[in-house]
C-alpha positions in Angstrom: 111.7 -21.2 -225.9 112.6 -24.2 -223.8 113.6 -27.3 -225.7 111.0 -30.0 -224.8 113.4 -32.9 -225.4 111.6 -34.5 -228.4 114.8 -36.2 -229.6 115.7 -39.4 -227.8 118.5 -38.6 -225.4 121.4 -40.7 -224.0 119.8 -41.0 -220.6 116.6 -42.6 -222.1 117.9 -44.4 -225.1 119.1 -47.8 -223.8 115.9 -48.5 -221.8 113.7 -47.1 -224.6 115.1 -49.4 -227.3 115.6 -52.4 -225.1 111.9 -52.4 -224.1 110.6 -51.5 -227.6 109.1 -54.9 -227.9 108.1 -55.2 -224.2 105.9 -52.1 -223.6 107.7 -51.0 -220.5 105.1 -48.9 -218.8 104.4 -48.2 -215.1 101.1 -47.8 -213.3 100.9 -45.9 -210.0 97.8 -46.9 -208.1 96.7 -44.5 -205.4 93.7 -45.2 -203.1 92.4 -41.9 -201.9 90.3 -41.0 -198.8 87.2 -40.1 -200.9 85.3 -41.2 -204.0 86.9 -39.5 -207.0 84.9 -36.8 -208.7 85.4 -37.2 -212.5 84.6 -33.6 -213.3 87.1 -32.3 -210.8 89.7 -34.7 -211.9 89.2 -33.7 -215.6 89.9 -30.1 -214.6 93.0 -31.0 -212.5 94.3 -33.2 -215.4 94.0 -30.4 -218.0 95.9 -28.0 -215.7 98.6 -30.6 -215.1 99.0 -31.4 -218.8 99.5 -27.7 -219.5 102.3 -27.6 -216.9 104.1 -30.6 -218.4 104.1 -30.2 -222.2 107.1 -32.5 -222.5 105.0 -35.4 -221.3 102.2 -34.5 -223.7 103.8 -36.3 -226.6 103.3 -39.2 -228.9 105.9 -41.9 -229.4 106.8 -42.4 -233.1 109.2 -44.5 -235.0 110.6 -44.9 -238.5 113.0 -47.5 -240.0 115.9 -45.8 -238.2 114.8 -44.5 -234.8 112.2 -43.6 -232.2 111.2 -39.9 -231.8 108.5 -37.9 -230.1 105.9 -35.5 -231.5 104.0 -32.9 -229.6 100.4 -34.1 -229.0 97.8 -31.3 -228.5 94.9 -33.6 -227.9 93.6 -33.9 -224.3 95.3 -36.4 -222.1 92.9 -39.3 -221.6 90.8 -39.6 -218.5 89.2 -43.0 -218.3 86.6 -44.3 -215.8 88.1 -47.8 -215.4 90.5 -49.8 -213.4 91.4 -52.1 -216.3 94.6 -52.1 -218.2 94.7 -49.6 -221.1 96.8 -49.0 -224.2 98.9 -45.9 -224.3 99.7 -44.4 -227.8 96.3 -45.6 -229.1 93.0 -43.9 -229.9 91.8 -44.9 -226.4 94.4 -42.6 -224.9 94.5 -40.0 -227.7 97.9 -41.1 -228.7 99.6 -40.0 -225.5 102.4 -41.7 -223.6 100.5 -41.2 -220.3 96.9 -41.3 -219.1 94.8 -41.2 -215.9 92.2 -43.6 -214.9 89.9 -43.8 -211.9 87.2 -46.0 -210.3 85.6 -45.2 -207.0 88.4 -44.2 -204.6 91.1 -45.6 -206.9 93.3 -43.3 -209.0 95.7 -44.8 -211.6 98.5 -42.9 -213.5 99.9 -44.9 -216.4 103.1 -43.8 -218.1 105.8 -44.9 -220.5 109.0 -45.5 -218.6 111.1 -44.7 -221.7 110.2 -41.1 -221.1 110.8 -40.7 -217.4 111.4 -42.5 -214.1 109.5 -42.6 -210.8 111.1 -39.4 -209.5 110.1 -37.5 -212.6 106.5 -38.8 -212.4 106.1 -38.1 -208.7 106.4 -34.4 -209.6 103.5 -34.8 -212.1 101.4 -36.7 -209.6 101.9 -34.0 -207.0 100.7 -31.3 -209.4 97.6 -33.4 -210.3 96.7 -33.9 -206.7 97.4 -30.3 -205.9 94.8 -29.1 -208.4 92.3 -31.9 -207.6 92.2 -31.0 -203.9 92.4 -27.3 -204.7 95.4 -26.8 -202.4 97.2 -23.4 -202.2 100.9 -22.5 -202.1 102.6 -25.8 -201.3 106.4 -25.2 -201.7 108.1 -27.4 -204.3 105.0 -28.3 -206.4 105.2 -27.3 -210.0 102.1 -25.3 -211.1 101.3 -23.1 -214.1 102.9 -20.3 -212.2 106.2 -22.2 -212.2 108.2 -21.5 -215.4 109.6 -24.6 -217.2 113.4 -24.3 -217.0 116.2 -25.6 -219.1 117.3 -27.7 -216.2 113.9 -29.4 -216.1 114.0 -30.6 -219.7 117.7 -31.2 -220.2 119.2 -34.7 -219.9 122.4 -34.4 -217.8 123.8 -37.5 -219.3 124.2 -35.5 -222.5 126.8 -33.4 -220.8 129.1 -36.3 -219.9 132.1 -37.2 -222.1 131.9 -40.0 -224.6 134.2 -43.0 -224.2 135.6 -45.3 -226.8 134.0 -48.4 -225.5 136.4 -50.6 -227.4 139.1 -49.5 -225.0 137.0 -50.0 -221.8 137.5 -53.3 -220.0 134.3 -54.7 -218.6 134.8 -57.4 -215.9 132.6 -60.5 -216.5 129.7 -60.7 -214.1 128.9 -64.2 -212.7 125.3 -65.3 -213.3 123.4 -64.7 -210.1 121.0 -67.1 -208.4 117.9 -67.3 -210.6 114.9 -68.0 -208.4 112.7 -69.3 -211.2 115.3 -71.9 -212.2 116.2 -72.7 -208.6 112.6 -73.5 -207.7 111.6 -74.8 -211.2 108.8 -72.2 -211.5 106.8 -71.2 -214.6 105.8 -67.7 -215.7 102.3 -66.7 -214.7 100.1 -65.6 -217.5 100.1 -61.9 -218.3 102.7 -59.4 -217.0 103.2 -60.9 -213.6 101.7 -60.9 -210.1 101.7 -58.1 -207.5 101.5 -59.0 -203.8 100.8 -56.0 -201.6 102.3 -55.4 -198.2 101.8 -52.4 -195.9 104.3 -51.7 -193.0 103.4 -48.9 -190.5 106.2 -46.4 -190.2 105.4 -46.0 -186.5 106.9 -49.4 -185.6 109.2 -50.0 -188.6 111.3 -46.8 -188.4 112.5 -47.3 -184.8 113.4 -50.9 -185.6 115.1 -49.8 -188.9 117.2 -47.1 -187.2 118.2 -49.3 -184.3 119.6 -51.7 -186.9 121.4 -49.0 -189.0 119.1 -49.3 -191.9 117.0 -47.3 -194.3 113.7 -48.6 -195.8 115.4 -49.7 -199.1 118.4 -51.2 -197.4 116.4 -53.0 -194.7 114.1 -54.5 -197.3 117.1 -55.5 -199.5 118.7 -57.3 -196.5 115.4 -58.9 -195.3 114.6 -60.3 -198.8 118.1 -61.8 -199.1 117.6 -63.5 -195.7 114.2 -64.7 -196.9 115.7 -66.2 -200.1 118.3 -68.0 -197.9 115.4 -69.6 -196.0 114.2 -71.2 -199.2 117.7 -72.0 -200.6 120.1 -72.4 -197.7 122.6 -74.4 -199.8 122.5 -72.4 -203.1 125.7 -72.3 -205.1 125.1 -69.4 -207.5 125.7 -66.0 -205.9 122.8 -64.1 -204.4 123.0 -60.6 -205.9 120.5 -57.8 -205.7 120.3 -54.3 -207.2 119.2 -51.3 -205.3 118.0 -48.5 -207.6 119.3 -45.0 -206.7 118.3 -41.6 -208.0 121.4 -40.1 -209.8 120.1 -36.6 -210.0 121.9 -35.2 -207.0 125.2 -36.7 -208.2 124.8 -35.2 -211.7 123.7 -31.8 -210.3 120.4 -32.2 -212.1 117.7 -32.3 -209.4 115.0 -30.9 -211.8 115.4 -33.1 -214.9 112.4 -35.1 -216.0 114.6 -37.6 -217.9 115.3 -41.2 -216.7 118.2 -40.6 -214.2 118.8 -43.7 -212.2 121.7 -45.9 -211.3 122.1 -48.9 -209.1 124.0 -50.2 -206.1 124.9 -53.9 -206.3 124.7 -56.0 -203.1 126.4 -59.4 -202.9 124.9 -61.5 -200.0 128.0 -63.7 -199.7 129.2 -66.2 -197.0 130.8 -63.4 -194.9 127.6 -61.3 -194.8 125.4 -64.4 -194.2 127.1 -65.1 -190.9 126.5 -61.5 -189.6 123.7 -60.4 -187.4 121.0 -58.2 -189.0 122.4 -54.9 -187.7 125.9 -55.7 -189.1 124.4 -56.7 -192.4 122.6 -53.4 -192.7 125.8 -51.5 -191.8 127.6 -53.3 -194.6 124.9 -52.6 -197.1 124.9 -48.9 -196.0 128.6 -48.8 -196.6 128.3 -50.3 -200.0 125.6 -47.8 -200.8 127.8 -44.9 -199.7 130.7 -46.1 -201.8 128.8 -47.0 -205.0 126.5 -43.9 -204.8 129.4 -41.6 -204.4 129.3 -38.7 -206.9 132.5 -39.7 -208.6 131.4 -43.3 -208.9 128.0 -42.5 -210.2 129.4 -40.0 -212.8 131.8 -42.7 -214.0 129.0 -45.2 -214.3 126.6 -42.8 -216.1 129.5 -41.9 -218.5 129.8 -45.5 -219.5 126.1 -45.9 -219.8 125.8 -42.7 -221.8 128.5 -43.8 -224.1 126.7 -47.1 -224.7 123.5 -45.2 -225.3 125.2 -43.0 -227.9 126.6 -46.0 -229.6 123.0 -47.4 -229.9 121.7 -44.1 -231.1 124.3 -44.0 -233.9 123.4 -47.5 -235.2 121.9 -47.3 -238.7 118.5 -48.9 -238.3 115.8 -49.5 -235.7 116.1 -53.3 -235.4 119.8 -53.2 -234.7 119.3 -50.5 -232.1 116.7 -52.7 -230.3 118.9 -55.8 -230.6 122.0 -54.2 -229.1 120.0 -52.5 -226.3 118.3 -55.7 -225.4 121.6 -57.5 -225.1 123.0 -54.7 -222.9 120.0 -55.0 -220.5 120.1 -58.8 -220.6 123.6 -58.8 -219.1 122.3 -56.9 -216.1 119.3 -59.3 -215.7 121.5 -62.4 -215.7 123.6 -60.9 -212.9 120.6 -60.1 -210.6 118.5 -62.2 -208.2 116.1 -59.4 -207.4 115.8 -55.6 -207.5 114.6 -53.1 -204.9 113.5 -49.6 -206.0 112.5 -46.9 -203.5 111.7 -43.4 -204.8 111.7 -42.0 -201.3 109.1 -40.7 -198.9 106.3 -38.6 -200.3 107.4 -34.9 -199.9 104.0 -33.2 -199.5 102.1 -34.2 -196.3 99.3 -31.8 -197.2 98.5 -34.1 -200.1 99.7 -37.3 -198.5 97.0 -37.1 -195.9 94.5 -37.9 -198.7 96.5 -41.1 -199.8 95.4 -44.3 -198.1 97.4 -46.6 -200.3 100.2 -46.2 -202.9 101.2 -49.1 -205.1 103.6 -49.3 -208.0 103.1 -51.8 -210.8 105.6 -52.6 -213.6 105.9 -55.5 -216.0 107.9 -58.2 -214.3 111.1 -59.6 -215.9 112.8 -62.9 -215.0 113.1 -62.1 -211.2 111.2 -60.3 -208.4 111.1 -56.6 -208.4 110.2 -54.8 -205.1 108.8 -51.3 -205.6 108.5 -49.3 -202.3 106.5 -46.1 -201.7 106.1 -44.2 -198.4 103.3 -41.8 -197.6 100.9 -40.9 -194.8 102.9 -42.8 -192.2 102.9 -46.1 -194.1 105.3 -48.0 -196.3 103.8 -49.7 -199.3 105.7 -52.7 -200.6 104.7 -53.9 -204.1 106.2 -57.3 -204.4 106.2 -58.0 -208.1 107.1 -61.4 -209.4 106.9 -63.4 -212.7 105.4 -66.5 -211.1 102.4 -67.4 -209.0 104.2 -69.3 -206.3 104.4 -67.4 -203.0 107.4 -69.1 -201.3 109.7 -66.1 -201.4 107.0 -63.6 -200.4 106.0 -65.9 -197.5 109.6 -66.2 -196.5 109.8 -62.4 -196.3 106.7 -62.5 -194.0 108.5 -65.0 -191.8 111.5 -62.6 -191.6 109.2 -59.7 -190.6 107.5 -61.9 -187.9 110.7 -63.1 -186.4 112.0 -59.5 -186.2 108.8 -58.2 -184.6 108.0 -56.0 -187.6 104.3 -55.2 -187.9 102.7 -55.6 -191.3 99.4 -55.9 -193.1 98.8 -58.0 -196.2 96.7 -56.0 -198.8 96.0 -58.8 -201.3 97.4 -59.8 -204.6 96.4 -59.4 -208.2 97.8 -59.7 -211.7 99.8 -56.8 -212.9 97.7 -54.4 -215.0 100.2 -52.0 -216.6 99.4 -50.5 -220.0 100.4 -51.6 -223.4 101.9 -48.9 -225.6 101.7 -48.4 -229.4 104.0 -46.3 -231.4 
């Protein structure tokens, strides 16, 4: 029998404990090309849940640790577009749920269990059954056996380091946009500003400037921030989230498996033309996302996670994990995350919009999705002021990049109870 990974693993531990008081959940919001049939969606959801038993769990905790328990109750299907509470009676105690309203489909899940790549696989299965498709290569169905590679955390295979003997260089505090502009936190979990860019015009421009969607947006946002703060003294530093599965030879794992590339938009890069800036960022990505570099970074992260797992009580675990995450936050001006283009065009043709919502920390987080010939930019920020978003629009205009604004709203990610 395949191990369903009910014990907290190294790859998940630091995020899980660091966000134990912050309810770090994610909401995928898909607008489909037709009004959603609740009865059909219920049937598709039940089939999907049977295929992913490792997601059909409840999050539990005692005085020492978090752990998961198998949850045999139905995964909740709720006819609402409002924020929900995972792990509650409303959602039958599950760490994920599905909501719908009109043409809008929402998938809420707990990030401590998996990342965007892991959940894209589940969404593909759900849509496959809902639209009653047949034989789309790569989609996991009930006919696809669950493998050890799917449920195993590859970080568990990496060696453990004695962290007391590892030298960590001090990271300078990055430009903090809230402090630089004297902004206050918006009520709730942040604001999402929605921007759609047609691939038809964007991809040729991107390629002619040696970029990729994630790299191009990372550069354009840095340039936008410089419009607002041309004389800033603190360094402008961004993180670009990368999928570490290929480097760890673990393409099938459902566990959190991300790393990051760090971009410094310094005086040298500032003076370069856009194409040269993208070339530099591509080079930095190539070097920092190299297999050896990623394995080294994940080894350190896994060793830190194991140290947290070995601590004697829950509160100490949460405290140390929060401190570890805070160091990363202080050294970051903004983050860009791009899971990659949707792999299944047979299903993608039904998706008109694809937005990603997360709770927003102390800086903007830009979540990018690409499907059906469109790039969807979810510009998530902890404040209501639009100056950085508007500066990005100015960058797009000056470079002749077409775009459509799709409105803004407060972030509606779920709470989670354990």
